[in-house]
C-alpha positions, 0 to 999 in steps of 0.5 A: 799832141800831134804825132809830129810838128809841121808848125813853127813858132811865129811872132812879129818882127821886133821885140815888144815894149810895155804897153804895146798892142797884142799881135793878131795872127791869121791865115786862110785855109781851104777845106775839101769834101769829106772832112772826117775830123779837124783838130786844132793844136795851139799854144803860145809864148804869152796868152793865146785866144784862138779863133776859127771862122769867127768863133773863139775856140774852147773855153780855156782862159789865160792859156797856156797858163804858166809853166816853166816854159823852157822845160814844159810848155802846154799845148791845148787841143780842140775838136773844130770839125763843126766850125769848118766849111767846105771851101775857104776858112780862116784860123787865127789868134790873138797873143797877149804878153802874159807871163812869158813877155810881161813883167813879173816880180817886184823888180819890174823885170820883163822878158823872162822867157822871150822878148816878144809874144809868139804863136804855135798853131797846127790844124790837122784836117783828117779825110778818109784817105789823107791828113792835111796839116796847116801849121803856123809859118811865115805865110801867116799874116800879123797885125794889130787890133783892139787889144792894146796894152795888156799886162798880168799886173797892170791890166788891159786896154781895149779900144773897140773902134780898132777891132778889125771887123771880120779878121777871123773870117775868110776873105778878110782883106789883110793886105795891110798886115805883114808876114809873120816871122819865125821864132826859134824855140825848142819843140821838145819843150811842148807837152800835153797838159797834165792839170786842169785849164784856167776857166771862168768858174762863177759869176758874182753880182754886186752887193752894193754900188756906192758913191765915195766921199770924193764922188767916185763910183765904187762897186762892191762884189762882197768877196775878194777873189781872182778874175775880172769884170764884164761890163755892158755899156752904151755911150758915144764912140771914144769914151773911156771906161776905167775899171780900177781894182782893189781888195780894200776900202779906206776907212773913209770909203775910198779905194785902197790900192796899196795892197797892189803895190806897183800893179796898176790893176786897171782895165780900160774900155774905149767904146765903139759907139752905136749901141750896147757893148759887152766886154771883159778882158782876156789877157790879165787878171786881178785880186779884188773885191772892189772896183772903181768905175770912172767914165761910165756914161749915165748911172751905173746899175748892177745889171751892167757889171758882173765879177768873173771868178777865174781859177784852175778848173778843179773839183771841189772835195771838201766842206766844213762848218760849225755852230760857230759862224765865225769859225765857219767863215774862217774855213770859207775864207780859207777855200776862197783864198785857195781859189784866188791863188790857184790860177795856173800855179799856186801863188802867194797872192793874186793882186800885187806885183808878185803872184809867184809860186812860192814853195813855202806857202804851198808846203804849209798849206798842202794837206788843206789844199788836197782836202778841199780840191782835187789838186792831183793834176795841177800840182803834178804839173807844178812838181814837174816844173819844180823837178825840171828847174831843180835839175837844171839849176841844182837847187829847188827854187823858192818860187816855181816857175823860177823868175827870181833874179838870184839863186835860191839856197836850200831852205826849210819849209820852202825848198823841202816842198820837193819832199813834203808835197809829194808825201802829202799828196800820197797821203791824200790819194794813196797813189804810189805813182805820185811818189814814184814821179817825184822820187829823184827830185825828193832824193836830190834835195835831201842828199844836197842838205845832207851835205850841208850838215855840221859834224853833229847832224844839225842844219846849223848854217845858211840862209833860212826863212825861219818862222816867216811872219811871226807877228812879233817879228820886226815889221821890216824883217819878216824872217826875224821872229822869236824862234831860232831859224836853224832850230826850225830848219833842223826840226823840218829836216827831222820831218823830211828825212823821215818822209824820205825814208818811208818813200824809199821803202814804199818804192822798194828802194831798200838801200836808199831806205836804210840810208835815209832812215839812218840820216833821219835818226842822226838829225833827230838825235842832233836836234834833241842834243842841241835844243831839248832838255832831258825833261822836254824843255825846248831852248828858245821857248817859243810856241813854234819851237814846241809845236815843231818838236811835238808834231814832228815826233822829235820828243819821247812820250815823257818829253812830249807831255812836258813840252805840251804843258809848256806849249799850253803855258806859252799860248796862255801867256800870249793871251791865246793870241797868235804867236806863230808864223808860217812854220808854226801856225799849221801845227800849233793847235795839233801840238796842243790837242795831241798833248791833252790841251784841247781847251787851250787849242779851242781858246787859241781858235776862238780868240777874236783879239789881234792877232788871232785866227778870227780877228780878220773874220771879225774885221770883214775878211772874206779871204785869209790875210798874209799878216794877222794884222793886215788891217788894223782895228781902226780899219786902216791898212797895215802899211808894211810894204808887204800886206796881202788880203788874199794869202792862203798859207795861214789858213792851214789850220783848216787841216786841224778843223777837218781832223779834230773838230770835224773828226774825219782823219785817215789812218791809211793813205787814200782814206781806205781806213779812217778814224772818226773821232770828233773832239767838241770844245770851245762852246761848239754845239755842232760841226759837219765835215764832208770829203770826197775821198778817192773811194767816195764821199765820207761825212761826219756830223755831230750835234750836242743838244739837251744833254744828248749827242748825235753822231752821223757817219757815212763812209764809202764802199771799200773803206772801214773806220774806227769811230770814237764816240765824242763825249760818251761817258764810257769812252766807247769806240766801234769799228764800222764798214761802209754805209750810214751809221748813227749814234744818240746817247746821253752825255755829261754836260759840262756844268759850271766849275765846282771851284769858286775862285777868289783874288787869293787863289794861286795863279798856278791854280787859276791857270789850270782852268784854261778859260779862266786863265784866258780871261785873267791874261786878257785883263792883264794885257789890257793894262800891260800890253806885251808884258808876260804873265807866266803861271808856270814860274815857280812863284806862281804856286804861291802868287795870287792876284791880290799879291800881284796887285801889290807888286805892281807899282800904281796898280789901278782900281780898274785893273782890280775890277777887271781881275775880279770879273775874270775869275767869275765863270763865263756863264755867270757873268 
């Protein structure tokens, strides 16, 4: 950042309307002999692309990104010494409307921060005896060029015939342009970036170019992602090439644009003519896999179109794969969804008229995000925006930056990201400064909710999103799931108050620590009194309710065992299909495996019917979906009005894959100490997890073959680990130091069940064999979709499949055949 600002924001003289061309700013600059260094500082209200002497400066895209502009506006700095020459030079920039001016949100509202694009540019020329400064003021000239309509949601139109030749070079005739006008803006908001910029990260070649039944040319890039396409085209001047983006094709093979909602997501390039022309948009981005190309001169070839993957330039730190290709793909899809939604801010989705920094999505996904990528810079920036908005408005907004038309009320899983995100980042990186920077925001949120509790300590009133997108919720009411919303709120408060108390203690705030610990004890006691029986049954009887009570340490050990058994029964009752939403899904496999129900957790993980973790994978998904059934089995879109195919939140199960399947778990913040204890199951014969911790790379690889287990472990210098050998007949564990370690030993191979089940075997006994019970419930649900089959009911101790057939009016011979097949072990079928 400059030591002082001599520049002012400049803009055009009138408000920008939707579809207006982007302003071009320029000025000539004299450079004398002996220049030592030249630094260009630049930012904008909008999206800025700076130039010096005909050269685009830097490789940042969509700069300055999206922050809470009135509180924090990022300023980029570039060394441009080599771009300058003695004598006349030119500096300039194009400024698109971006997030500052263009429409944001589904209400079609514009001008959230300003009514016109504006530029701030300061060029500092250092000589041995002085520093000359050139800053934006009314001596800059402003005109227009080839960048016409430009919108985050709707796309960019570029007419190459209108580009002013040489406008970024000295001696360009700008007499037809007008003087820029000053725009008032609080310079105290200017900041040096703390997170990585948005960049072009990867290029994707087409995997197929097809002609649809209606005759449209559609390019499939094979991967849903965020970015745009680059084209190289030759044709007559004035021809328009139109590029329409979408995540999906209809079953008939046409472009399916419904997931975009009102976002046009269309770029248009108007040819200059006279030879090959290469172009890509710079003032928009899209979430897409497919592009429909209209108006192309001649035949479109793969060499003429490339997809550009764009997101924050974060360092990848986590990898995972298994012998089950569907699970490996599930993890890959999760990483791609994170990439597609970490474009400036952590958004919910990248393709439709939303793309907002929803707090609940990130809160659910935070441990997975911190494992997959180094997110310290990006999420520190986002947390600073959150704290600034919270301080100004008196609440944590549901989206950050906040562009919602109405105030946000304190809400579990959404608003409490103010506490749980810093805590998750501290756990990952072990840096107390993360907690220190966020402490005031964390404490303010907890104190606010404390004032809303009823006389018993329950969070029993006010709006809550609850278990958002529970698959059993009505299509028109995603918050209307099975689990009581205030049970969800009170459970999450048990978690956040404990995190708050631990944070205060770590930072040496003894008085606060005592207060928040007492509050944590109070809200836990209130939850137990209201929602938990003495033996561990949870009112509401939903998988999410049990998962929260188990995962958040609300139950004592005896209750936890009973709750785990009941959760396993509910999961089985649902046919091992997903019955949880945003609140429960990140926790349900953990709640099962931590209470002795690993088989049930794996059955839940490996289920492929809809809704399930793997159903989208079987349907060709390349990212995580917003809804488990975003695409129906017949290939049609689930037309709910809120269906995204790139929504990372439900990929939070990857955290369990890393820790339980892969077996790499930290036992001290920052991975100074680890527990390595893979827990094979679900028919998996191998898994591998790799993580770049703050100390270095940790690797765990296990494989089971020919009756032997092979475990290979590497941990970095400065760390230690306790290794629990998976499937070892003696349950051996060892403490290890840094370095490479390996073990090979015989395991007792899980053979076929000794018990031969019959149609007279009690349901209770069948349910004790998780795989067999999964087959039985699947057979039952095939004939009676949605009807419960509960093996925990008292009558299940005596009820058999034969008796069940007698009780079902008109039971078919096909149902009996399906039951008989279900009780045969999978390996004998």
